[in-house]
GULUMRO-541268 format. One record per residue (C-alpha): residue in one letter; x negated, z negated, y negated. Coordinates in Angstrom, 1 decimal. Layout:
BEGIN
{A, {X, Z, Y}}
...
END
This chain:
BEGIN
{M, {-61.2, 99.3, -91.5}}
{S, {-60.1, 98.4, -87.9}}
{P, {-62.7, 97.6, -85.2}}
{E, {-61.7, 100.7, -83.3}}
{T, {-63.0, 102.9, -86.1}}
{T, {-66.5, 101.4, -86.1}}
{T, {-67.1, 100.6, -82.4}}
{G, {-66.5, 101.9, -79.0}}
{H, {-69.6, 103.8, -78.2}}
{G, {-71.2, 101.1, -76.0}}
{D, {-74.8, 100.1, -75.7}}
{I, {-77.4, 102.7, -76.6}}
{S, {-80.5, 102.6, -74.5}}
{T, {-83.5, 104.9, -73.9}}
{G, {-86.6, 104.5, -71.8}}
{V, {-87.8, 101.9, -69.5}}
{A, {-86.7, 98.3, -69.0}}
{G, {-88.3, 95.6, -71.1}}
{G, {-91.3, 93.6, -69.9}}
{D, {-93.6, 96.6, -69.1}}
{S, {-96.6, 96.1, -71.4}}
{N, {-97.9, 99.6, -70.5}}
{A, {-94.7, 101.3, -71.5}}
{S, {-94.8, 103.9, -74.3}}
{A, {-93.7, 102.7, -77.7}}
{T, {-91.1, 105.5, -77.7}}
{R, {-89.6, 104.3, -74.4}}
{I, {-87.6, 101.5, -75.9}}
{T, {-84.7, 99.2, -75.0}}
{P, {-82.1, 98.2, -77.6}}
{G, {-83.8, 94.9, -78.2}}
{N, {-87.1, 96.4, -79.3}}
{A, {-87.9, 97.9, -82.7}}
{L, {-89.6, 101.3, -82.9}}
{R, {-91.8, 101.3, -86.0}}
{P, {-93.2, 104.4, -87.7}}
{E, {-96.6, 102.9, -87.1}}
{D, {-96.0, 103.1, -83.4}}
{I, {-95.2, 106.7, -83.6}}
{A, {-98.2, 107.5, -85.8}}
{L, {-100.4, 105.7, -83.3}}
{E, {-99.1, 107.7, -80.4}}
{V, {-99.4, 110.9, -82.3}}
{R, {-103.1, 110.1, -83.2}}
{T, {-103.9, 109.2, -79.6}}
{G, {-102.2, 112.2, -78.1}}
{L, {-99.5, 110.2, -76.3}}
{A, {-96.8, 111.9, -78.4}}
{K, {-97.1, 115.5, -79.7}}
{P, {-94.0, 117.5, -80.7}}
{T, {-93.7, 121.2, -80.1}}
{E, {-93.4, 123.4, -83.2}}
{D, {-89.6, 123.6, -82.8}}
{V, {-89.2, 119.8, -82.4}}
{A, {-91.6, 119.2, -85.3}}
{E, {-89.5, 121.5, -87.6}}
{Y, {-86.3, 119.7, -86.4}}
{A, {-87.8, 116.2, -87.1}}
{L, {-89.0, 117.5, -90.5}}
{R, {-85.4, 118.4, -91.4}}
{L, {-84.1, 115.0, -90.5}}
{G, {-87.0, 113.2, -92.1}}
{D, {-86.4, 115.1, -95.4}}
{D, {-82.7, 114.3, -95.4}}
{A, {-83.5, 110.6, -95.1}}
{L, {-86.4, 110.6, -97.5}}
{V, {-84.4, 112.3, -100.3}}
{L, {-81.4, 110.0, -99.8}}
{A, {-83.6, 106.9, -99.8}}
{Q, {-84.9, 107.9, -103.2}}
{R, {-81.4, 108.6, -104.6}}
{L, {-80.1, 105.2, -103.3}}
{G, {-83.1, 103.3, -104.6}}
{H, {-82.1, 104.2, -108.2}}
{W, {-79.1, 101.9, -107.8}}
{I, {-81.2, 98.8, -107.5}}
{S, {-80.4, 96.6, -110.5}}
{R, {-77.7, 99.1, -111.6}}
{A, {-75.0, 98.6, -109.0}}
{P, {-71.6, 97.2, -110.2}}
{E, {-72.2, 93.8, -108.6}}
{L, {-75.2, 91.9, -107.4}}
{E, {-74.3, 92.2, -103.7}}
{E, {-74.3, 96.0, -104.0}}
{D, {-77.8, 95.9, -105.5}}
{V, {-78.9, 94.3, -102.2}}
{A, {-76.7, 96.5, -100.0}}
{L, {-77.7, 99.8, -101.4}}
{G, {-81.3, 98.7, -101.5}}
{N, {-81.1, 97.8, -97.8}}
{I, {-79.5, 101.1, -97.0}}
{A, {-82.2, 102.9, -98.9}}
{L, {-84.9, 101.0, -96.9}}
{D, {-83.2, 101.9, -93.7}}
{Q, {-83.2, 105.6, -94.7}}
{L, {-86.9, 105.3, -95.7}}
{G, {-87.7, 103.9, -92.3}}
{H, {-85.9, 106.8, -90.6}}
{A, {-87.8, 109.2, -92.8}}
{R, {-91.1, 107.7, -92.0}}
{S, {-90.5, 107.9, -88.3}}
{F, {-89.3, 111.5, -88.3}}
{L, {-92.1, 112.6, -90.7}}
{S, {-94.8, 110.8, -88.7}}
{Y, {-93.7, 112.6, -85.6}}
{A, {-93.3, 116.0, -87.2}}
{G, {-96.8, 115.7, -88.7}}
{G, {-98.2, 115.5, -85.2}}
{A, {-97.7, 119.3, -84.9}}
{W, {-99.7, 120.1, -88.0}}
{E, {-102.2, 117.2, -88.2}}
{K, {-100.5, 115.7, -91.2}}
{S, {-99.4, 112.2, -92.0}}
{E, {-96.1, 111.0, -93.2}}
{D, {-97.6, 110.7, -96.7}}
{D, {-98.9, 114.3, -96.6}}
{L, {-95.4, 115.5, -95.9}}
{A, {-93.6, 113.3, -98.3}}
{Y, {-96.0, 113.6, -101.3}}
{F, {-97.8, 116.9, -101.0}}
{R, {-95.2, 119.6, -100.4}}
{R, {-93.5, 121.7, -103.0}}
{E, {-89.8, 121.9, -103.5}}
{H, {-89.3, 125.1, -101.4}}
{E, {-91.1, 123.4, -98.5}}
{F, {-88.5, 120.7, -98.1}}
{R, {-85.8, 121.2, -95.5}}
{S, {-83.2, 118.7, -96.6}}
{V, {-79.6, 119.9, -96.9}}
{Q, {-78.2, 120.0, -100.4}}
{L, {-75.8, 117.1, -100.1}}
{F, {-78.6, 114.5, -99.9}}
{E, {-80.2, 115.7, -103.2}}
{Q, {-77.0, 115.6, -105.3}}
{P, {-77.2, 113.2, -108.3}}
{N, {-75.8, 109.7, -107.9}}
{G, {-73.2, 110.1, -110.7}}
{D, {-71.1, 107.0, -111.1}}
{F, {-70.7, 104.5, -108.3}}
{A, {-67.7, 106.3, -106.8}}
{V, {-69.7, 109.6, -106.6}}
{T, {-72.5, 107.8, -104.7}}
{I, {-70.0, 106.2, -102.3}}
{A, {-68.4, 109.6, -101.7}}
{R, {-71.8, 111.0, -100.8}}
{Q, {-72.7, 108.0, -98.7}}
{F, {-69.4, 108.2, -96.8}}
{I, {-70.0, 111.8, -95.8}}
{V, {-73.7, 111.1, -94.9}}
{S, {-73.1, 108.0, -92.9}}
{Y, {-70.4, 109.5, -90.7}}
{Y, {-72.5, 112.6, -90.2}}
{Q, {-75.6, 110.7, -89.4}}
{F, {-73.9, 108.3, -87.0}}
{E, {-72.5, 111.2, -84.9}}
{L, {-75.9, 112.9, -85.0}}
{Y, {-78.0, 109.9, -84.0}}
{R, {-75.5, 108.8, -81.4}}
{R, {-75.8, 112.1, -79.7}}
{L, {-79.6, 112.4, -80.3}}
{T, {-80.2, 109.2, -78.2}}
{E, {-79.7, 111.5, -75.2}}
{S, {-82.4, 113.9, -76.4}}
{S, {-84.9, 115.1, -73.7}}
{D, {-87.6, 114.5, -76.3}}
{E, {-88.4, 110.8, -75.8}}
{T, {-89.6, 110.2, -79.4}}
{L, {-86.5, 111.7, -81.0}}
{A, {-84.3, 109.7, -78.6}}
{A, {-86.1, 106.5, -79.5}}
{I, {-85.9, 107.1, -83.3}}
{A, {-82.2, 107.8, -83.0}}
{A, {-81.6, 104.7, -80.8}}
{K, {-82.9, 102.5, -83.6}}
{A, {-81.4, 104.5, -86.5}}
{V, {-77.8, 104.7, -85.1}}
{K, {-77.4, 100.9, -85.2}}
{E, {-78.4, 100.8, -88.8}}
{V, {-76.2, 103.8, -89.7}}
{D, {-73.2, 102.1, -88.1}}
{Y, {-73.5, 99.5, -90.9}}
{H, {-73.8, 102.3, -93.5}}
{R, {-70.7, 103.8, -92.1}}
{D, {-68.7, 100.6, -92.4}}
{H, {-70.0, 99.9, -95.9}}
{S, {-69.0, 103.3, -97.2}}
{A, {-65.6, 103.2, -95.6}}
{Q, {-64.8, 99.8, -97.0}}
{W, {-65.7, 101.0, -100.5}}
{I, {-63.5, 104.1, -100.1}}
{L, {-60.6, 101.9, -99.3}}
{R, {-61.4, 99.4, -102.1}}
{L, {-61.8, 102.0, -104.8}}
{A, {-58.8, 104.1, -103.7}}
{G, {-56.6, 101.0, -103.5}}
{G, {-57.9, 99.4, -106.7}}
{T, {-57.0, 100.4, -110.3}}
{D, {-55.8, 103.8, -111.4}}
{E, {-59.2, 104.3, -112.9}}
{S, {-61.1, 103.5, -109.7}}
{R, {-58.8, 105.7, -107.6}}
{T, {-59.2, 108.6, -110.0}}
{R, {-63.0, 108.2, -109.9}}
{M, {-62.9, 108.1, -106.1}}
{I, {-60.9, 111.3, -105.9}}
{H, {-63.3, 112.9, -108.3}}
{G, {-66.3, 111.8, -106.3}}
{L, {-65.0, 113.2, -103.1}}
{R, {-64.2, 116.5, -104.8}}
{L, {-67.8, 116.7, -106.1}}
{M, {-69.4, 116.0, -102.8}}
{W, {-67.1, 117.7, -100.3}}
{P, {-68.4, 121.3, -101.0}}
{Y, {-71.7, 120.3, -99.4}}
{V, {-70.1, 119.1, -96.1}}
{N, {-70.1, 122.5, -94.4}}
{E, {-73.9, 122.8, -94.6}}
{L, {-74.3, 119.7, -92.4}}
{F, {-72.7, 121.5, -89.4}}
{Q, {-74.3, 124.9, -89.5}}
{D, {-76.1, 126.1, -86.4}}
{D, {-79.2, 128.3, -86.6}}
{D, {-81.7, 129.7, -84.2}}
{L, {-83.8, 126.5, -84.2}}
{T, {-81.0, 124.1, -83.4}}
{Q, {-79.5, 126.5, -80.8}}
{R, {-82.9, 126.7, -79.0}}
{L, {-83.4, 123.0, -79.1}}
{A, {-79.8, 122.2, -78.1}}
{E, {-80.1, 124.5, -75.1}}
{A, {-83.3, 122.7, -74.1}}
{G, {-81.6, 119.3, -74.5}}
{A, {-83.9, 118.2, -77.2}}
{A, {-81.6, 118.4, -80.2}}
{V, {-77.9, 118.4, -81.1}}
{A, {-76.0, 121.6, -82.2}}
{P, {-74.7, 120.6, -85.7}}
{S, {-71.4, 122.4, -85.1}}
{S, {-70.7, 120.2, -82.1}}
{L, {-70.5, 117.1, -84.4}}
{R, {-67.8, 118.5, -86.7}}
{E, {-64.7, 117.6, -84.7}}
{D, {-65.6, 113.9, -84.5}}
{F, {-66.7, 113.8, -88.1}}
{D, {-63.4, 115.4, -89.3}}
{R, {-61.3, 113.0, -87.1}}
{L, {-63.1, 109.8, -88.1}}
{T, {-63.4, 110.5, -91.9}}
{G, {-59.8, 111.8, -91.8}}
{D, {-58.7, 108.4, -90.4}}
{V, {-60.4, 106.5, -93.3}}
{L, {-59.0, 108.9, -95.9}}
{Q, {-55.5, 108.6, -94.5}}
{E, {-55.7, 104.8, -94.6}}
{A, {-56.8, 105.1, -98.2}}
{E, {-53.9, 107.5, -98.9}}
{L, {-56.4, 110.2, -99.9}}
{E, {-56.5, 113.8, -98.9}}
{V, {-59.5, 115.8, -97.6}}
{P, {-60.5, 117.7, -100.8}}
{D, {-59.5, 121.4, -100.8}}
{V, {-62.6, 122.8, -102.5}}
{P, {-64.7, 125.8, -101.8}}
{A, {-67.9, 125.3, -99.8}}
{A, {-71.2, 125.4, -101.6}}
{P, {-73.7, 128.1, -100.6}}
{G, {-76.1, 125.7, -99.1}}
{G, {-79.5, 126.8, -97.9}}
{G, {-81.5, 123.6, -97.9}}
{R, {-82.7, 124.1, -94.4}}
{R, {-84.4, 127.3, -95.5}}
{G, {-85.9, 125.7, -98.6}}
{K, {-83.2, 126.8, -101.0}}
{H, {-82.2, 123.8, -103.1}}
{S, {-80.1, 122.9, -106.1}}
{E, {-81.8, 122.3, -109.5}}
{H, {-81.6, 118.6, -108.8}}
{L, {-84.3, 118.3, -106.1}}
{G, {-87.2, 119.3, -108.2}}
{Y, {-86.6, 116.5, -110.7}}
{L, {-86.3, 114.0, -107.9}}
{L, {-89.5, 115.1, -106.2}}
{A, {-91.3, 115.0, -109.6}}
{E, {-90.4, 111.3, -109.9}}
{M, {-91.3, 110.5, -106.4}}
{Q, {-94.6, 112.4, -106.2}}
{V, {-96.1, 111.8, -109.6}}
{L, {-98.4, 108.9, -108.7}}
{A, {-99.5, 110.4, -105.4}}
{R, {-100.4, 113.7, -107.2}}
{E, {-102.2, 111.9, -110.0}}
{H, {-104.2, 109.8, -107.5}}
{P, {-104.6, 111.9, -104.4}}
{G, {-107.3, 109.7, -102.9}}
{A, {-105.3, 106.6, -102.9}}
{S, {-103.9, 105.1, -99.7}}
{W, {-100.1, 105.1, -100.0}}
END
């Protein structure tokens, strides 16, 4: 993919200039790393506390990243080549880091830790959209899902760096640089599989058709996102659709693929309505924590 497709947004910066030892951990510059532990500390000490609306919004983004991290982690030792074991594992770890940050911040509204939210909620309490919970399928299906996710997350985090909520802006400033790599990785595989053998191209087309019904849910506004967008704290999902369509369309055109003409899935993940797949995934993820609730995870 050409450099114009993956760059051009300039430096992303939030907060104060470096060198201030008294600066909040959430007021970061591009050279500084924002750790989930920093957010948890600020929440515990009262330096950062989300409103109920911001907490619910952070919970949504954290759940998206957490579920995807678990899905991608299944590829470790199973990818088609050794380099992809490492690449998908690293992407999963990036997503897990995003999840930890968002969930640590969200928990500040309810006096819950990231582990409380990750391990001790029921399926209907999760707020991830249904795309993230879809099964891995074969490698082309996973790449199709990752292609959609990474282009959506990049536009979301890029815009969220301008949030009036300093913690959300800081999390996004770190995440967007990682997701930029995820975006390039998925696009390169779209091109490689579509331009490879007849079999790889057929599988890539099939993967896109399986995943594309879940695209619409990513861009649906609701009362929460409308309130937060008007306040400058969040991004209206619908406002991301034009850039998403344009940029994914450029990659598909280069791959000589068409945007799948498939009906949209009903969605409902933001309201706790999930496909049959999420329950199995949560059972795998939560089993040890539920069997040993006193352990420190």
